[in-house]
C-alpha positions, 0 to 999 in steps of 0.5 A, spaced: 384 383 219 391 380 221 391 377 214 391 385 211 396 387 216 401 381 214 399 383 207 401 390 208 407 388 211 409 384 206 408 389 201 413 394 205 418 389 205 417 387 198 418 395 196 424 396 201 427 390 197 426 393 190 430 399 192 424 404 192 426 407 199 434 407 198 440 402 199 440 403 207 433 401 207 434 396 203 439 393 207 435 394 213 429 390 210 433 385 208 436 384 215 429 384 218 427 379 212 433 375 214 431 375 222 424 374 221 426 368 216 431 365 222 425 366 227 420 362 223 425 357 222 427 356 229 419 356 230 419 350 225 424 347 228 421 347 235 414 345 232 418 339 228 421 337 235 415 338 238 411 334 233 416 328 233 415 328 241 408 327 240 409 322 234 413 318 239 408 319 245 402 317 240 406 311 238 407 309 245 399 310 246 398 306 240 402 300 243 399 301 250 392 300 246 394 294 243 397 291 249 390 293 253 387 290 247 390 283 247 390 283 254 382 284 254 382 279 248 385 274 253 381 276 259 374 275 254 377 268 252 378 266 260 371 269 261 368 265 256 372 259 258 370 260 265 362 261 264 363 254 260 366 251 265 360 254 270 355 252 265 358 245 266 358 245 273 351 248 275 347 242 273 352 238 278 351 243 283 344 243 283 344 235 283 348 235 289 344 241 293 338 236 292 342 230 295 344 234 301 337 237 302 334 230 301 340 227 306 338 233 311 331 231 311 333 224 312 337 226 318 332 230 321 327 224 320 332 219 323 333 224 329 326 224 330 326 216 330 332 216 334 328 220 340 322 216 339 326 209 340 330 213 346 323 214 349 320 207 348 327 205 351 326 209 357 319 206 358 321 199 357 326 200 362 321 203 367 316 197 365 322 192 366 324 196 373 316 195 375 316 188 373 322 186 377 319 190 383 313 185 382 317 179 381 321 180 387 315 182 391 311 175 388 318 171 388 323 172 394 328 168 391 334 173 388 334 174 380 340 172 376 342 180 376 341 180 383 345 174 384 351 178 380 350 184 384 351 180 391 357 177 388 360 183 386 359 186 393 
């Protein structure tokens, strides 16, 4: 429908330019055509400026995408390097974890042994104390440690 209207308008303008309606109408038609052409030219200039702005924006977006792409490539490279380093460190880490666990087991075992030795030492001291009491009951002469105690007093 719009194309039909435009075609009818163009036929009228063409007929007016051809002089079928008289000189006055022909001049009015020429002015109308000239104004329409100027309006269309202004519209094209505006569209051209807008297109130039959009091209600048597109170039800027393209440049940003290239920058993002290069940063992504660098990040991927660093990730690959880090993963390779991690792969090299993981076996060492597992070995150290095993050594730590073994050291902790040995530590717990040694603490148990130390506690056993402390209990045995306590029993031995108690036994020594009882033996000294028996000895002092059987032999009234002072022992070497009793002599030192007497000298200190």
